[in-house]
Backbone as JSON Lines, residues from 0, in Angstrom:
{"i":0,"aa":"M","n":[0.75,-1.11,-0.04],"ca":[-0.14,-0.08,-0.13],"c":[0.94,1.27,-0.06]}
{"i":1,"aa":"D","n":[0.49,2.22,-0.92],"ca":[1.36,3.42,-0.96],"c":[0.9,4.62,-0.08]}
{"i":2,"aa":"F","n":[1.39,4.8,1.03],"ca":[0.93,5.54,1.96],"c":[1.46,7.09,1.6]}
{"i":3,"aa":"R","n":[2.06,7.21,0.63],"ca":[2.4,8.62,0.24],"c":[1.12,9.21,-0.33]}
{"i":4,"aa":"A","n":[0.33,8.74,-0.97],"ca":[-0.98,9.09,-1.43],"c":[-1.85,9.66,-0.18]}
{"i":5,"aa":"R","n":[-1.7,9.14,1.03],"ca":[-2.4,9.59,2.17],"c":[-2.04,10.84,2.82]}
{"i":6,"aa":"S","n":[-0.93,11.3,2.35],"ca":[-0.34,12.63,2.86],"c":[-0.7,13.65,1.9]}
{"i":7,"aa":"H","n":[-1.26,13.32,0.84],"ca":[-1.72,14.35,-0.25],"c":[-2.81,15.21,0.25]}
{"i":8,"aa":"P","n":[-2.89,16.59,0.24],"ca":[-3.94,17.41,0.74],"c":[-5.28,17.08,0.41]}
{"i":9,"aa":"S","n":[-5.41,16.51,-0.89],"ca":[-6.83,16.1,-1.13],"c":[-7.29,14.9,-0.48]}
{"i":10,"aa":"W","n":[-6.34,14.06,-0.24],"ca":[-6.85,12.87,0.53],"c":[-7.11,13.24,2.04]}
{"i":11,"aa":"I","n":[-6.26,14.12,2.68],"ca":[-6.67,14.66,3.83],"c":[-7.77,15.37,3.95]}
{"i":12,"aa":"G","n":[-8.16,16.13,2.91],"ca":[-9.45,16.94,2.98],"c":[-10.58,15.9,2.83]}
{"i":13,"aa":"F","n":[-10.35,14.71,1.93],"ca":[-11.46,13.57,2.04],"c":[-11.69,13.0,3.27]}
{"i":14,"aa":"A","n":[-10.44,12.75,4.04],"ca":[-10.54,12.17,5.34],"c":[-11.32,13.04,6.39]}
{"i":15,"aa":"V","n":[-10.94,14.17,6.24],"ca":[-11.57,15.21,7.25],"c":[-13.02,15.3,7.0]}
{"i":16,"aa":"H","n":[-13.47,15.28,5.83],"ca":[-14.85,15.36,5.44],"c":[-15.54,14.26,5.98]}
{"i":17,"aa":"R","n":[-15.13,12.94,5.71],"ca":[-15.75,11.78,6.13],"c":[-15.64,11.73,7.52]}
{"i":18,"aa":"V","n":[-14.62,11.93,8.36],"ca":[-14.6,11.75,9.89],"c":[-15.48,12.82,10.48]}
{"i":19,"aa":"S","n":[-15.51,14.06,9.9],"ca":[-16.48,15.07,10.51],"c":[-17.77,14.57,10.33]}
{"i":20,"aa":"G","n":[-18.14,14.14,9.25],"ca":[-19.5,13.63,8.98],"c":[-19.96,12.48,9.92]}
{"i":21,"aa":"L","n":[-19.06,11.58,10.16],"ca":[-19.44,10.5,11.12],"c":[-19.53,11.0,12.49]}
{"i":22,"aa":"L","n":[-18.68,11.91,13.08],"ca":[-18.68,12.43,14.27],"c":[-20.13,13.29,14.47]}
{"i":23,"aa":"L","n":[-20.41,14.01,13.57],"ca":[-21.67,14.78,13.46],"c":[-22.84,13.87,13.59]}
{"i":24,"aa":"A","n":[-22.7,12.71,12.91],"ca":[-23.74,11.77,13.03],"c":[-23.93,11.02,14.39]}
{"i":25,"aa":"L","n":[-22.76,10.93,15.12],"ca":[-22.84,10.47,16.42],"c":[-23.38,11.41,17.4]}
{"i":26,"aa":"F","n":[-23.28,12.75,17.07],"ca":[-23.65,13.79,17.94],"c":[-25.25,13.88,17.72]}
{"i":27,"aa":"L","n":[-25.83,13.6,16.62],"ca":[-27.23,13.65,16.55],"c":[-28.22,13.14,17.5]}
{"i":28,"aa":"P","n":[-27.91,11.87,18.16],"ca":[-28.75,11.34,19.06],"c":[-28.71,12.24,20.46]}
{"i":29,"aa":"L","n":[-27.53,13.02,20.77],"ca":[-27.57,13.76,21.92],"c":[-28.29,14.88,21.74]}
{"i":30,"aa":"H","n":[-28.25,15.45,20.46],"ca":[-29.01,16.62,20.06],"c":[-30.37,16.43,20.25]}
{"i":31,"aa":"F","n":[-30.94,15.26,19.82],"ca":[-32.48,14.86,19.83],"c":[-32.67,14.64,21.35]}
{"i":32,"aa":"W","n":[-31.88,14.28,22.26],"ca":[-32.04,14.16,23.64],"c":[-32.26,15.42,24.21]}
{"i":33,"aa":"A","n":[-31.47,16.36,23.92],"ca":[-31.57,17.76,24.52],"c":[-32.83,18.4,24.03]}
{"i":34,"aa":"L","n":[-33.16,18.36,22.82],"ca":[-34.5,18.76,22.27],"c":[-35.76,18.07,23.1]}
{"i":35,"aa":"G","n":[-35.56,16.97,23.26],"ca":[-36.68,16.14,23.91],"c":[-36.8,16.53,25.4]}
{"i":36,"aa":"S","n":[-35.71,17.12,26.01],"ca":[-35.9,17.62,27.37],"c":[-36.67,18.96,27.24]}
{"i":37,"aa":"A","n":[-36.87,19.66,26.26],"ca":[-37.64,20.81,26.1],"c":[-39.28,20.38,26.22]}
{"i":38,"aa":"I","n":[-39.49,19.25,25.71],"ca":[-40.75,18.79,25.49],"c":[-41.33,18.23,26.86]}
{"i":39,"aa":"Q","n":[-40.2,17.68,27.77],"ca":[-40.64,17.23,29.13],"c":[-40.83,18.33,30.12]}
{"i":40,"aa":"G","n":[-40.84,19.46,29.86],"ca":[-41.17,20.61,30.84],"c":[-39.97,21.55,30.85]}
{"i":41,"aa":"E","n":[-40.41,22.75,31.55],"ca":[-39.57,23.69,31.55],"c":[-38.53,23.53,32.71]}
{"i":42,"aa":"A","n":[-38.76,22.76,33.71],"ca":[-37.73,22.45,34.75],"c":[-36.56,21.7,34.18]}
{"i":43,"aa":"R","n":[-37.07,20.68,33.29],"ca":[-36.19,19.67,32.76],"c":[-35.18,20.52,31.68]}
{"i":44,"aa":"L","n":[-35.71,21.22,30.98],"ca":[-34.91,22.13,30.12],"c":[-34.06,23.14,30.7]}
{"i":45,"aa":"D","n":[-34.38,23.67,31.86],"ca":[-33.77,24.6,32.62],"c":[-32.39,23.93,33.2]}
{"i":46,"aa":"G","n":[-32.72,22.72,33.59],"ca":[-31.59,21.77,34.21],"c":[-30.52,21.69,33.18]}
{"i":47,"aa":"F","n":[-31.03,21.25,31.98],"ca":[-30.17,20.91,30.89],"c":[-29.42,22.16,30.4]}
{"i":48,"aa":"L","n":[-30.17,23.32,30.41],"ca":[-29.4,24.71,30.11],"c":[-28.37,25.13,31.23]}
{"i":49,"aa":"R","n":[-28.55,24.74,32.37],"ca":[-27.63,25.06,33.39],"c":[-26.51,24.01,33.29]}
{"i":50,"aa":"W","n":[-26.58,22.9,32.9],"ca":[-25.72,21.89,32.66],"c":[-24.85,22.36,31.46]}
{"i":51,"aa":"A","n":[-25.4,22.95,30.48],"ca":[-24.72,23.34,29.19],"c":[-23.84,24.55,29.47]}
{"i":52,"aa":"E","n":[-23.87,25.35,30.58],"ca":[-22.95,26.29,30.85],"c":[-21.61,25.96,31.34]}
{"i":53,"aa":"N","n":[-21.4,24.56,31.68],"ca":[-20.08,23.94,32.1],"c":[-19.01,24.35,30.92]}
{"i":54,"aa":"P","n":[-17.88,24.87,31.34],"ca":[-16.83,25.19,30.34],"c":[-16.57,23.95,29.37]}
{"i":55,"aa":"L","n":[-16.47,22.8,30.01],"ca":[-16.25,21.62,29.01],"c":[-17.3,21.5,28.06]}
{"i":56,"aa":"V","n":[-18.49,21.76,28.32],"ca":[-19.6,21.66,27.19],"c":[-19.24,22.74,26.29]}
{"i":57,"aa":"K","n":[-18.93,23.98,26.78],"ca":[-18.75,25.11,25.94],"c":[-17.58,24.66,24.79]}
{"i":58,"aa":"M","n":[-16.64,24.07,25.39],"ca":[-15.46,23.59,24.47],"c":[-15.96,22.52,23.42]}
{"i":59,"aa":"A","n":[-16.74,21.68,23.94],"ca":[-17.35,20.64,23.05],"c":[-18.07,21.45,21.97]}
{"i":60,"aa":"E","n":[-18.91,22.37,22.37],"ca":[-19.77,23.17,21.4],"c":[-18.8,23.65,20.31]}
{"i":61,"aa":"T","n":[-17.67,24.21,20.81],"ca":[-16.77,24.88,19.8],"c":[-16.09,23.76,18.79]}
{"i":62,"aa":"V","n":[-15.92,22.64,19.32],"ca":[-15.36,21.56,18.45],"c":[-16.46,21.02,17.53]}
{"i":63,"aa":"L","n":[-17.75,21.2,18.01],"ca":[-18.79,20.88,17.14],"c":[-18.98,21.73,16.08]}
{"i":64,"aa":"V","n":[-18.84,23.04,16.47],"ca":[-18.86,24.03,15.25],"c":[-17.68,24.12,14.3]}
{"i":65,"aa":"I","n":[-16.44,23.69,14.78],"ca":[-15.35,23.34,13.78],"c":[-15.69,22.12,12.9]}
{"i":66,"aa":"L","n":[-16.31,21.15,13.4],"ca":[-16.72,19.83,12.83],"c":[-17.75,20.32,11.72]}
{"i":67,"aa":"L","n":[-18.69,20.96,12.03],"ca":[-19.7,21.53,11.17],"c":[-19.06,22.26,9.93]}
{"i":68,"aa":"A","n":[-18.15,23.14,10.43],"ca":[-17.58,24.04,9.36],"c":[-16.6,23.26,8.37]}
{"i":69,"aa":"A","n":[-15.9,22.28,8.99],"ca":[-14.91,21.37,8.17],"c":[-15.94,20.43,7.39]}
{"i":70,"aa":"H","n":[-17.01,20.1,7.79],"ca":[-17.93,19.12,6.85],"c":[-18.51,20.05,5.87]}
{"i":71,"aa":"L","n":[-18.91,21.43,6.03],"ca":[-19.4,22.15,5.1],"c":[-18.33,22.56,4.1]}
{"i":72,"aa":"A","n":[-17.14,22.87,4.49],"ca":[-15.99,23.35,3.44],"c":[-15.58,21.97,2.9]}
{"i":73,"aa":"G","n":[-15.57,20.84,3.4],"ca":[-15.34,19.6,2.52],"c":[-16.49,19.23,1.55]}
{"i":74,"aa":"G","n":[-17.67,19.52,1.85],"ca":[-18.68,19.31,0.76],"c":[-18.62,20.52,-0.21]}
{"i":75,"aa":"L","n":[-18.4,21.57,0.21],"ca":[-18.13,22.67,-0.94],"c":[-16.94,22.35,-1.88]}
{"i":76,"aa":"R","n":[-15.84,21.71,-1.3],"ca":[-14.71,21.22,-2.09],"c":[-15.1,20.14,-2.97]}
{"i":77,"aa":"V","n":[-15.93,19.33,-2.61],"ca":[-16.47,18.21,-3.23],"c":[-17.18,18.68,-4.57]}
{"i":78,"aa":"M","n":[-18.19,19.67,-4.17],"ca":[-18.99,20.28,-5.19],"c":[-18.15,21.05,-6.27]}
{"i":79,"aa":"A","n":[-17.04,21.77,-5.84],"ca":[-16.31,22.35,-6.72],"c":[-15.4,21.47,-7.82]}
{"i":80,"aa":"L","n":[-15.24,20.26,-7.02],"ca":[-14.56,19.35,-7.96],"c":[-15.54,18.81,-8.97]}
{"i":81,"aa":"E","n":[-16.8,18.55,-8.66],"ca":[-17.72,18.09,-9.55],"c":[-18.12,19.1,-10.65]}
{"i":82,"aa":"F","n":[-18.19,20.42,-10.3],"ca":[-18.56,21.33,-11.27],"c":[-17.35,21.95,-11.94]}
{"i":83,"aa":"L","n":[-16.28,22.0,-11.18],"ca":[-15.28,22.95,-12.0],"c":[-14.06,21.99,-12.39]}
{"i":84,"aa":"G","n":[-13.92,20.83,-11.98],"ca":[-13.03,19.86,-12.49],"c":[-11.88,19.96,-11.73]}
{"i":85,"aa":"W","n":[-10.78,18.85,-11.98],"ca":[-9.62,18.82,-11.3],"c":[-8.63,19.88,-11.86]}
{"i":86,"aa":"G","n":[-7.87,20.48,-10.89],"ca":[-6.95,21.42,-11.36],"c":[-5.71,21.5,-10.42]}
{"i":87,"aa":"R","n":[-4.81,22.33,-10.66],"ca":[-3.75,22.5,-9.79],"c":[-3.99,23.27,-8.48]}
{"i":88,"aa":"A","n":[-5.11,23.95,-8.55],"ca":[-5.68,24.66,-7.36],"c":[-6.33,23.83,-6.3]}
{"i":89,"aa":"Q","n":[-6.37,22.56,-6.4],"ca":[-7.01,21.79,-5.52],"c":[-6.37,21.8,-4.1]}
{"i":90,"aa":"K","n":[-5.0,22.0,-4.06],"ca":[-4.25,22.08,-2.78],"c":[-4.68,23.33,-2.11]}
{"i":91,"aa":"D","n":[-5.0,24.28,-2.92],"ca":[-5.4,25.6,-2.23],"c":[-6.76,25.54,-1.9]}
{"i":92,"aa":"L","n":[-7.74,24.78,-2.46],"ca":[-9.09,24.71,-2.16],"c":[-9.06,23.86,-0.75]}
{"i":93,"aa":"V","n":[-8.19,22.88,-0.75],"ca":[-8.16,22.04,0.64],"c":[-7.66,22.96,1.77]}
{"i":94,"aa":"A","n":[-6.61,23.73,1.53],"ca":[-6.09,24.75,2.51],"c":[-7.3,25.8,2.95]}
{"i":95,"aa":"A","n":[-7.79,26.23,1.84],"ca":[-8.76,27.3,2.03],"c":[-10.08,26.54,3.06]}
{"i":96,"aa":"S","n":[-10.34,25.46,2.79],"ca":[-11.43,24.77,3.33],"c":[-11.06,24.49,5.1]}
{"i":97,"aa":"F","n":[-9.89,24.22,5.06],"ca":[-9.33,23.96,6.6],"c":[-9.29,25.31,7.23]}
{"i":98,"aa":"G","n":[-8.87,26.25,6.63],"ca":[-8.9,27.6,7.25],"c":[-10.14,28.34,7.52]}
{"i":99,"aa":"F","n":[-11.11,27.99,6.54],"ca":[-12.5,28.55,6.63],"c":[-13.3,27.75,7.96]}
{"i":100,"aa":"A","n":[-12.88,26.41,8.17],"ca":[-13.48,25.65,9.37],"c":[-12.8,26.41,10.59]}
{"i":101,"aa":"L","n":[-11.58,26.52,10.65],"ca":[-10.81,26.9,11.76],"c":[-11.25,28.33,12.17]}
{"i":102,"aa":"L","n":[-11.43,29.21,11.24],"ca":[-11.79,30.48,11.37],"c":[-13.35,30.69,11.95]}
{"i":103,"aa":"L","n":[-14.2,29.76,11.38],"ca":[-15.46,29.73,12.0],"c":[-15.62,29.29,13.44]}
{"i":104,"aa":"G","n":[-14.6,28.3,13.68],"ca":[-14.71,27.75,15.15],"c":[-14.18,28.74,16.08]}
{"i":105,"aa":"L","n":[-13.22,29.61,15.56],"ca":[-12.54,30.63,16.4],"c":[-13.53,31.77,16.75]}
{"i":106,"aa":"V","n":[-14.41,32.05,15.65],"ca":[-15.31,33.19,15.85],"c":[-16.43,32.73,16.71]}
{"i":107,"aa":"F","n":[-16.76,31.33,16.77],"ca":[-17.67,30.96,17.55],"c":[-17.25,30.97,19.06]}
{"i":108,"aa":"L","n":[-15.99,30.54,19.13],"ca":[-15.29,30.4,20.53],"c":[-15.36,31.83,21.21]}
{"i":109,"aa":"F","n":[-14.76,32.8,20.42],"ca":[-14.86,34.17,20.93],"c":[-16.22,34.88,21.14]}
{"i":110,"aa":"N","n":[-17.25,34.35,20.56],"ca":[-18.34,34.85,20.85],"c":[-19.02,34.15,21.97]}
{"i":111,"aa":"V","n":[-18.68,32.91,22.43],"ca":[-19.31,32.13,23.25],"c":[-18.75,32.49,24.64]}
{"i":112,"aa":"F","n":[-17.34,32.64,24.76],"ca":[-16.83,32.98,26.15],"c":[-16.91,34.45,26.45]}
């Protein structure tokens, strides 16, 4: 197996897109559980919202936003591949998508804390 191909920026972009999608899919049941607490009453929702003020939860939210941004950027990169074709600028698109994801995560982090 040739591991040099796995160090190519496009392969790394592919891997980040897939892994972020899987991690977001794993997050969904927790999200639905949180939404379900709102249905069970105001006291239950208030308890959940107090728990969500924990700094570890805030950091997890930041990671979630970075995952969402990485998945969005990876999807946009795939769409660019489909509609624009392969070119020398692919490395630049991968770098731009990573930068976009980190920038959105940092913007969220600074607005949260």
